[in-house]
DODORO-876264 format. One record per residue (C-alpha): residue in three letters; x negated, y, z. Coordinates in pm, 1 decimal. Example, Ala and Ser with C-alpha at 12.3 -4.5 7.8 and 13.67 -1.06 7.14 Angstrom:
2
code;east;north;up
ALA;-1230.0;-450.0;780.0;
SER;-1367.0;-106.0;714.0;
% end
This chain:
257
code;east;north;up
MET;0.0;0.0;0.0;
PRO;-132.2;352.8;-75.7;
THR;-264.4;557.7;214.3;
ALA;9.2;714.3;430.0;
THR;-22.0;1031.9;638.6;
ALA;109.6;1117.6;983.4;
LEU;137.2;1393.9;1240.9;
ILE;139.2;1322.3;1615.3;
ALA;286.6;1577.0;1856.9;
ASP;252.4;1533.1;2233.4;
ASP;145.2;1776.6;2503.9;
GLU;-57.3;1504.1;2678.7;
PRO;-397.7;1456.2;2503.9;
LEU;-452.9;1109.5;2650.5;
LEU;-122.5;983.3;2510.2;
ARG;-200.9;1130.6;2169.1;
GLU;-538.1;955.1;2168.7;
ARG;-381.7;625.6;2276.4;
LEU;-123.5;640.2;1998.7;
VAL;-395.0;722.1;1744.1;
SER;-595.1;422.5;1865.7;
HIS;-298.3;184.0;1845.3;
LEU;-210.9;306.6;1497.3;
ALA;-568.2;263.5;1377.2;
HIS;-548.3;-101.0;1480.0;
LEU;-200.0;-174.1;1348.3;
TRP;-202.2;44.5;1037.0;
PRO;-561.1;102.0;914.4;
GLU;-440.6;272.6;594.6;
LEU;-261.6;544.8;790.6;
GLN;-435.3;882.6;811.5;
VAL;-342.3;1096.2;1113.0;
VAL;-387.1;1434.5;945.6;
ALA;-281.3;1652.9;1239.6;
GLN;-223.9;1647.9;1615.4;
ALA;-3.0;1906.1;1788.4;
ARG;19.4;2006.1;2154.3;
ASN;374.9;2141.2;2140.5;
GLY;676.4;2168.4;1915.7;
ASN;586.8;2505.4;1765.4;
GLU;242.0;2384.1;1667.9;
ALA;395.8;2064.0;1529.1;
VAL;617.1;2262.4;1291.6;
GLU;322.5;2477.4;1177.8;
LEU;98.5;2176.6;1115.3;
PHE;379.2;1987.7;944.5;
ASP;424.6;2274.2;701.6;
GLN;49.2;2287.2;640.9;
PHE;-21.6;1915.0;591.2;
GLN;319.0;1779.7;478.0;
PRO;271.5;1435.9;641.7;
GLN;496.5;1145.6;549.2;
VAL;553.5;1043.7;912.4;
ALA;593.1;1249.6;1230.3;
PHE;561.6;1102.3;1581.6;
LEU;728.2;1354.3;1813.8;
ASP;732.9;1359.2;2192.8;
VAL;1082.7;1458.3;2307.2;
HIS;964.5;1677.8;2598.2;
MET;716.8;1945.7;2489.1;
PRO;663.6;2314.0;2572.5;
GLY;829.1;2565.6;2342.1;
LEU;1022.3;2374.5;2078.4;
SER;1111.2;2026.1;2196.1;
GLY;1049.9;1727.1;1972.8;
ILE;1421.2;1727.9;1893.7;
GLU;1414.4;2091.3;1782.3;
ALA;1097.3;2031.5;1580.3;
ALA;1265.6;1731.3;1416.3;
ARG;1535.7;1959.1;1276.8;
CYS;1264.8;2142.9;1082.3;
MET;1129.6;1817.4;938.7;
ALA;1445.2;1614.2;873.5;
GLY;1470.8;1494.9;514.8;
ARG;1102.8;1560.4;446.3;
ALA;938.7;1291.6;661.0;
GLU;1013.4;974.2;850.6;
LEU;1069.0;1068.3;1216.4;
VAL;975.0;869.2;1524.7;
PHE;1050.2;1002.7;1872.7;
VAL;819.6;916.1;2161.1;
THR;985.9;951.5;2500.9;
ALA;953.4;848.0;2863.2;
PHE;1334.4;855.2;2896.0;
GLU;1508.3;568.6;2721.0;
GLN;1852.2;718.7;2772.0;
TYR;1807.6;955.9;2475.6;
ALA;2058.2;799.8;2238.0;
VAL;1873.9;468.2;2214.6;
GLU;2181.6;301.2;2067.9;
ALA;2201.1;567.9;1797.4;
PHE;1836.2;500.7;1714.2;
ARG;1903.4;129.0;1696.1;
ARG;2178.7;190.6;1442.8;
GLY;1905.3;310.6;1209.0;
ALA;1945.3;686.0;1236.1;
ILE;1586.1;728.6;1350.0;
ASP;1316.2;528.1;1527.4;
TYR;1189.0;569.1;1881.5;
LEU;910.2;453.0;2113.3;
VAL;933.9;450.2;2491.7;
LYS;629.3;544.1;2701.1;
PRO;410.4;367.5;2789.6;
ILE;400.7;245.5;2430.7;
GLU;386.3;-131.9;2389.9;
GLU;175.3;-242.4;2095.3;
GLN;428.8;-500.9;1979.9;
ARG;706.3;-238.5;1978.9;
LEU;478.0;-6.2;1782.7;
ALA;404.1;-290.9;1539.9;
ASP;779.7;-316.3;1470.8;
THR;793.6;57.3;1407.8;
VAL;494.6;40.5;1174.7;
GLN;657.6;-235.6;971.5;
ARG;979.5;-34.5;947.5;
LEU;789.0;274.8;837.0;
ARG;594.0;80.0;574.4;
THR;922.9;-37.6;426.0;
ARG;1074.3;310.7;427.5;
LEU;765.9;468.0;268.8;
GLN;792.1;239.5;-31.0;
ARG;1065.4;478.7;-141.8;
THR;952.0;796.1;-317.2;
THR;1131.3;1024.4;-67.1;
PRO;1262.9;986.5;290.4;
GLU;1603.5;821.8;293.3;
SER;1898.0;1054.4;338.4;
ARG;2073.3;964.2;662.9;
PRO;2389.0;1178.4;706.8;
GLU;2425.3;1069.6;1069.4;
LEU;2089.8;1224.8;1160.7;
ASP;2235.2;1569.7;1237.0;
ALA;2487.4;1416.8;1476.1;
VAL;2215.7;1215.3;1649.5;
LEU;1996.8;1524.4;1690.3;
ASP;2292.5;1722.5;1827.0;
CYS;2354.9;1448.1;2081.9;
LEU;1989.4;1438.2;2181.3;
ALA;1967.5;1815.8;2209.3;
GLU;2265.7;1824.7;2446.6;
GLN;2119.6;1547.3;2661.9;
LEU;1788.0;1730.1;2672.8;
ARG;1955.8;2054.5;2784.7;
GLN;2132.2;1869.7;3064.7;
HIS;1810.2;1700.2;3171.8;
ARG;1610.0;2023.4;3176.6;
GLY;1865.4;2212.5;3381.0;
PRO;1823.9;2588.0;3440.2;
GLN;1471.8;2717.9;3371.4;
ARG;1296.2;3035.5;3472.5;
ARG;1242.7;3250.2;3164.5;
LEU;1043.2;3563.2;3098.3;
LYS;1235.3;3877.5;3198.0;
TRP;971.0;4144.5;3136.9;
ILE;678.6;4184.9;2899.5;
LYS;383.7;4383.0;3034.1;
ALA;218.1;4587.2;2757.8;
SER;-33.8;4871.1;2737.5;
VAL;94.7;5172.8;2547.0;
GLY;-188.4;5424.5;2533.5;
SER;-303.0;5474.0;2892.3;
VAL;28.9;5355.8;3034.6;
VAL;128.2;5000.0;3125.0;
ARG;490.2;4945.6;3030.4;
LEU;726.3;4678.1;3160.5;
ILE;950.9;4602.3;2863.3;
PRO;1278.3;4422.8;2942.4;
VAL;1300.8;4124.2;2709.9;
GLU;1657.8;4211.4;2613.0;
GLN;1520.2;4530.8;2452.3;
VAL;1273.0;4337.7;2234.4;
VAL;1371.2;4330.3;1867.0;
TYR;1104.9;4090.3;1740.7;
LEU;749.2;3971.7;1799.0;
LYS;488.5;3922.3;1529.3;
SER;142.2;3768.8;1558.3;
ALA;-152.9;3999.0;1487.7;
THR;-483.4;3806.4;1493.6;
LYS;-554.3;3739.5;1865.2;
TYR;-267.3;3961.7;1975.6;
THR;109.5;3975.2;1940.8;
LEU;292.3;4285.8;1825.6;
VAL;600.0;4349.9;2040.7;
VAL;861.8;4565.9;1868.0;
TRP;1128.6;4691.1;2104.5;
GLU;1394.4;4959.3;2108.3;
GLY;1146.8;5215.1;2243.8;
GLY;849.5;5150.9;2013.8;
GLU;569.5;4900.8;1954.4;
ALA;283.1;4756.5;2158.4;
LEU;14.3;4487.8;2132.0;
ILE;-20.9;4225.9;2403.8;
ARG;-299.6;3973.7;2464.7;
LYS;-83.3;3667.4;2418.1;
SER;-36.8;3445.7;2115.8;
ILE;297.3;3403.3;1946.3;
ARG;289.3;3039.4;2055.8;
GLU;252.3;3137.1;2422.8;
MET;544.0;3378.7;2391.0;
ALA;761.5;3111.1;2231.9;
ASP;701.6;2890.9;2536.4;
GLU;804.8;3163.9;2781.8;
LEU;1108.3;3323.3;2615.1;
ASP;1465.1;3196.5;2640.1;
PRO;1522.8;2979.7;2328.1;
ASP;1894.5;3062.6;2335.9;
GLN;1811.0;3429.4;2277.5;
PHE;1475.6;3424.0;2097.2;
LEU;1425.0;3216.1;1786.8;
GLN;1105.3;3145.7;1597.3;
ILE;1173.7;3205.0;1225.7;
HIS;819.3;3184.9;1089.9;
ARG;484.1;3066.7;1220.7;
SER;407.6;3433.6;1297.9;
THR;749.7;3573.2;1395.2;
ILE;1003.4;3542.7;1677.2;
VAL;1329.5;3739.0;1665.3;
ASN;1586.1;3839.3;1927.6;
LEU;1911.5;3694.3;1794.6;
ASP;2107.5;3980.9;1951.1;
GLN;1925.5;4213.0;1707.4;
VAL;2011.7;4014.9;1392.6;
GLY;2274.4;4168.0;1169.1;
GLN;2268.0;3943.9;864.3;
PHE;2093.6;3645.3;706.0;
SER;2044.8;3610.1;332.9;
HIS;1885.3;3338.0;124.3;
GLY;1562.6;3443.0;-42.6;
ALA;1336.5;3306.6;-313.4;
GLY;1285.2;2930.6;-312.1;
ASP;1379.2;2771.5;19.0;
ALA;1305.6;3079.8;230.8;
GLY;1544.2;3338.8;373.6;
GLU;1553.7;3691.0;512.4;
LEU;1694.7;3853.9;825.2;
HIS;1842.2;4204.1;827.9;
LEU;1817.2;4371.7;1168.2;
LYS;2083.3;4590.3;1327.7;
GLY;2010.9;4959.6;1278.4;
ARG;1659.9;4898.0;1136.1;
THR;1509.0;4888.3;788.9;
GLU;1270.0;4595.5;845.0;
ARG;1342.1;4263.4;679.4;
LEU;1201.9;3953.4;848.1;
THR;1110.6;3648.8;642.4;
VAL;1255.3;3314.7;750.6;
SER;1027.9;3034.1;632.7;
ARG;1181.5;2719.3;487.2;
ASN;1111.9;2527.4;809.9;
TYR;1361.2;2749.8;995.0;
VAL;1623.4;2831.4;730.1;
HIS;1845.5;2546.1;851.0;
LEU;1895.0;2734.5;1180.1;
PHE;2098.3;2996.7;992.2;
ARG;2297.9;2769.6;762.6;
GLN;2625.2;2861.1;937.8;
MET;2568.1;3238.1;924.8;
% end
């Protein structure tokens, strides 16, 4: 069989290394082209390397494996890795998606590898209409498991010689700028010494949505979504002239707008 490619996403380095080792033994032809530490990084690396298979930990900082899977569905074979078997195991067994329970047993992984080999003999990932329903179910279970979380309420930023405390509800969008992040809020702009990935982990995902590898937007500030060239899209902001690009990995989040 021709060489296959895979991405592994898990916030625990030891577990990533163990999975890589098991796969090297069971599937020597497989090339692990990327390893991600969280869901946001997984989506970025997926877009960069376009692997045929994605192994996604369910619980990760920022985007969960379930949320990352929504960005990859239909473009790769998806395998969830989880320490909690209750996440719709029966739905997985009906063929919607595959799963591995931590600690990963090599024989169970061997079954997954065989299933993936069979699926990859097709030219494109199989269309599975039930996948959206399964992901919705998983997302709801994950929300219930997480419970209420403490989220960032203020962003501390230097504006000239003054340190401002910017309420997050006043933030319009955030955009990465080399080693900094540009915070655009109702009162102006400021650079902070945090990456866009760090900000994605700290902000409330119900209010702030990543729409591009370099951009996070406050949904309360979005006036309109429009489809752009190719598979991309564009956001129009309330009372502002800027237009924010939505990359193809995140367009599905606005399909009902």
